[in-house]
N, C-alpha and C positions, 0 to 999 in steps of 0.2 A: 151753647153746648153746656151740658150739665156735668156735674162733679163725676157721675158714674161713667159718662160718654170719655170724658179726658182721662180716667184711669183706664179704661180698657184700652185705649189707643196707646198709651204708655207702655202697658203691659205685652200688646201685641207687637210694640217695636215701630209703630208708623212714625216716620220721620227720624227714625233714631240711625245711628252709626251705622248697623247690621244692614240696612237697606239701601244705604247710599244717600240718606238724608243728610249727614252732617259733612262727611268727606266727599260725598259724590260717588258715582258708580265706580268712575276708572281709575280709581289710585292704586287699586291692586295691579290692574294691567300696566299703569305707568311705572311702579315698581318693578313689574318684571321685565319691561323694556329696557330700563336703567340699568338693571343688572345685568342683562345680557350686552349693553353697550360697554359697560366697564370691563367685562371679561374679554369683548373683542378688543376694547383698546390695549389691554394688557397683553393680549396674543400677539398683536400688531407690533408694540414696541418691544417684546423679546424677539420676536422674529427679526426686526430692523437690527437690533443689538448682536444678534449673532451673525447677520450676515457682515455687517460694518466689522466684527472682530474676525471673520474668516477672511474678509478682503484686506485687512490689516496684515494679517499674519501671512498672506499671500507676497504683499510687497516686501515684506520685511526678508521672507526668503529669498525673493528675487534680489533685494540689495545685497545679501549676504553671499550670494553666489557671483555677483557681480565684482564685490570686495575680493573674494577669494582668487577669482580669474585674475584681477589686476594686480594680486599679490604674487600670482604665479609668474605673472610676465615681468615684474619687477625684479623677481629672484632670478630668473633665466637671464636678464639682462646683467645683473650683477656678476653672474657667473660668466658670462658669454665677456664681461670686460677683464675678469680675472680678480674681481673684488673678494671672491670668496672660492673656496677650492671644493673637490668633489663631495667630501664628508660631508661639508656644511651645506651643500647645496641639496644632497639627498636627505639630510636630517630636517633641513627645512621645509623643503617639498613633501617628505613624509608627514609633518606636523600640519601642513597645510591641505591635507587629505588624498593628495595624490601619491601613492608609492611609485617609486622610479623603476 
């Protein structure tokens, strides 16, 4: 190959980066696929975190409701035994969220 042929091929870009000669033709496609996979992974992670947070909040509310119910039962028991008077019973019952 003579010098002029080599120069013309370099100028035309044969074997260069733009036609896939140096990095392969699929690098752009791979970059797009990886970008999509990263975005999907972020969406799945965010969705999982939201679901865990909601489930945790629901469980916490159920625990609080059970605790409040137990507190009212203890209060009724103490009132029935005469350990607290009417005024104290009503004040504490109101504090627990159940007006008498």
